[in-house]
N, C-alpha and C positions, 0 to 999 in steps of 0.2 A: 504494500500500500504506500502511496506517495504521502509526503508530508503536506500539511495544510499550507495553502498559499499565503504568503505575507504581502503579496501585491498581485493584483488581478485586473484584467481589462473587461469592460462591459461592451457587449454587442447588443444593439437594438434591432430587432426584426420588425421593420416598420409597418408592413401591411399584409404580407402573405397573399394567398389567392383564394382563401376560404370564404364561405358565405357569412362573413361577419359584418358587412356593411349595412345589412338590414337590421342588425341588432344595435349597433353603435354608430352614431353620426360622427364620432371622433376618428374612425378608421379612414385614412386618406385614400382617395380614389384617383384623382387626376394626377398627371405628372407634377404639376405645380404643388398640389397638396402633399404628395409623397415627398418631394424635395424639402418643402417647408417643415414637414414633420421630422424628417431626417436631421435637418439643421437644429431643430428644437431638441431632439434627443442628444445630439453632440454637445450642445450648449449645457445640457443637464448633466453631462459626464460620460456619455458613450464614446468610446474610442473608435468603434466600428459600427457602421450602419449596413444592415442586410436588406437588400432591395428586391422586391417583386414589383411588377407594374400591373395595372388593371385597365380594362376598357372603360373610358370615362362615361360612356352612355349607359353601361349596364353594371359596372362594378366587378365584373368577372375577371379572373386572371387572364393575362395576355403574354404573348411572346414578342410583341411589336418592338422592334429595335429602336424605332423613332421615339417611343415613350421612354425607353431606357436612356437614350441620348439626352432627352430633355431633362430628366431627373439628374443625371450625371453632371450635365453642364450647369444646371442651377445650383447644385450643391457646391461645385468647384468655384463658381462665380461668387458665391457668398463669402469666400475666403475663410470658411469654417474648416479648421484642421480636423478632418475625420477620415478614417480609412473606409473606402467604399468596397462593399462585398455584394456582387450581383448573383442572383440565383441562376442556376441552369436546370432547375427541376421541371420547368414547363416542357411539354413535349413527350412525356412518358405516361400519359393518361390513357388507360384502356378500360372501356366499359363493355362487357360482354352483353349479348342480346338478352338472354334470360337463362334460368337454371336448367331448362329443358333443351333450349336451342341457343347455345352460346354464340354460334355464328349464324348470320353476320353480326358484327359488333354494332353497338349503338353509336351512330355517327354524331349524335347530339353531345355526348360526353367524351368521345374518344378524340385524343389529339396526340398522335404518335409521329415523332420526328427523328431523323437520323442524328448522329453525333455532331456533324458539322453544322447542321441547321440549329441544333440546340445551343450552339456556341456563337452564333452570328453576332449577337450584341457584345459578347466578351471579346471577340476578335476585333470588332470595330472600336471599342472603347478602352480596352486594356485596363480594367480596374485592378487595384492591388490584389483583390481576392475574388474568387467565384466559388460557389458551392458545387459539390459533386455528390449526388445521392449514390450510396454504395450498394443498394439492393432493391429487390422487388418485394412488395408486400401488399396484403389486403389492408387498405388504408381506412381511416376513420370515416370516410364518406359512406361506407357501407354498401349495400346492394351488390351489384356485380362489378364494382370499380376495383381496378388493380393499378397500383403505381409500379410501372415497369422500368427496371434498370438491369439489363442482363449483364453477365460478366464481360462479354465482348464489348458491349456499349460502354460500360464503366471504364474498361481499359483504354478504349480508343479516346474517350473524352479526357481521361487523365493524360494520355500522350499529347493530345492537342493543347490542353491547358498548360502543360509543362513547356511545350515549344513556344507558346505565346509569352512566357515569362510572367505568368499570373500564378499566384499561390492558390492551390485547390484547398478549400475547406471541405473535408469529407464528412458527409452527413451519415451518421450511424443510427439506424432505427431499431436494430436488434443485434443480438450477439453474433449471429452468422455473418453479418456484414463485416465484422472484424476479421474473419477468415480471409475474405477477399481483399480487404485493405492490406493485411500483412503480406499477402502474395504480391500485390501491386508494388508495395514498398520494396520487397526483395527483388522485383523485376526492374527496379530503377525508374519507375514512372512517377515517383514523388521525390521532390527535393527536400532535403532536411532544412528545418525540422518539419515533420509531418504535422499538418493542422487538422484537428478533428472536432466535430460537434456531436456530442451525445444527445440524442433526441429521445426523451423519456416520457412515458405515460400516454403515448399515442396509440389508440386501438388500431391495429392489432400488432403492435410492436413491443418493445421492451417495457415492462411495467415500471412505474416510478417508485420502486422501493430501493432502499440503500444496499441490500445484498446484491441485487442485479447490477446496480451501478458499480459496486466494488468489483464485481467480476469483469465488467466491461473495461474499467480503468486498468485492471491488472493484465488485460490482453491487448492494450494499445501498443503500437510499435515503439521501439526504444527511442526515447527522447521526444516523443510526440508532445505537442502543445495542444491542450484540449479545453473546450468549454462544454457546459452542460445546461440543459433546461428541462422543465416539465411544463405542462399546459394547464390552463384554467387556474383554479385556486391554489395549485401547487407551484405556480411559476415563481413567486417571490420567496417561498420557502427554499426553492432550489438555488436561489442566489446565494444563500448561506451554505447549502449542502455542497454546491460545486466547489467552493473554495476550501471547505473542510476536506475534500477529496484531492486537493492539489490542482484544481482547475480554475477556469475563468467563467464568466457569467453571461447568459443571454436572457434578456427580457424583451418585451415589445408586443404590439397589438396583433402580430401574426399568431401568437400563441395564447394570448389572454387579453380580454378587454376590460377587466375590472381592477380597480385599485383596492377595493374592499367590497363586501357583499352589497350589491345594489348600487355601487358607485362606479360609474364609467370612468375609465382612465384615458389620458393621452399618452403618447410615447414618452413625452417629457416627464410626466408623472411617474411612470413605471421606472424610468432610468433614475430619477431622483430618489425613489424609494430604494432601489438597488444600491445606490451610493450610500444612503443612510445605513442600510444593513451592513455593507462591507466596512464602513468606517467605524460602526459600533463594534465590529469584530476585530478592530485594529488591523484591517487589511487596506493597504494603500491602493487607490484607484489609478491605474496606468493611463497615460496619455496616448494619443494616436501615434506620435512619433516613437514612443517606446515600443509600441506594437510593431511598427515598421522595422525598427532596429532588431527586435527579438526574432521576427519571422523572415527577415531579409526581403521586405516588400519594396516594390518599385511604384512610386506615385506618378501617375500620368494625369495630364489635364490641369 
């Protein structure tokens, strides 16, 4: 087991792609709103902002590279010092027809793209970090939805991300994902230090209990830098647990929309609460530049 962190960085997952916009009007939708919310999070103490984009007219998740460009340019133009982390999770959505006739797939919910297409916005913008989902799973959306990331897809995306000079943050949703991650590291498709996000409590992935998290931490690649989060009411509790296990922290409206029971949060609220938790534990909150130095990141834009 690792030693407790004495200093840690905070990532804010600003909006995600889930159906949260109908529940909270604080979840940003347009590129301008997403950029402003990312800036707010950075000013509250987040060193890293994790960005999805949405279709402004519907609020649904999008892969539109123009939206990513607008968010990226607005954040950089603000002169706010924050590390930008763009998702590559979109493009792996498979919805089967039904339980008796899985084929043909449901075109309304299916969005399957190849490795190069899923990385178009990363290739154009060269953020410091982009995510890389490490496995296929039955996801919280339920029904016949599957989040698809085959070993071949993950390897090819890792290869392309490495060639771009962008740091991959590998999203680990269950223990088996770590088997593939360790193989990829041995194959030289990840530059040191490996960056990992442990995603806990998401049906039907790793449960958000300390024993499972300890097992996952103990199977990380040697020298990996990791963050961890859980969803909903457990998000802020995991700000404490992540550093107790030697990691860093993720909060944000992608994973939780409440500051307290019945109290809707902004991204700034959630980051500020995470800062309070860490400082109360005598854990120093790291800056964006410290994260760049620790992970060997290249700032563009």
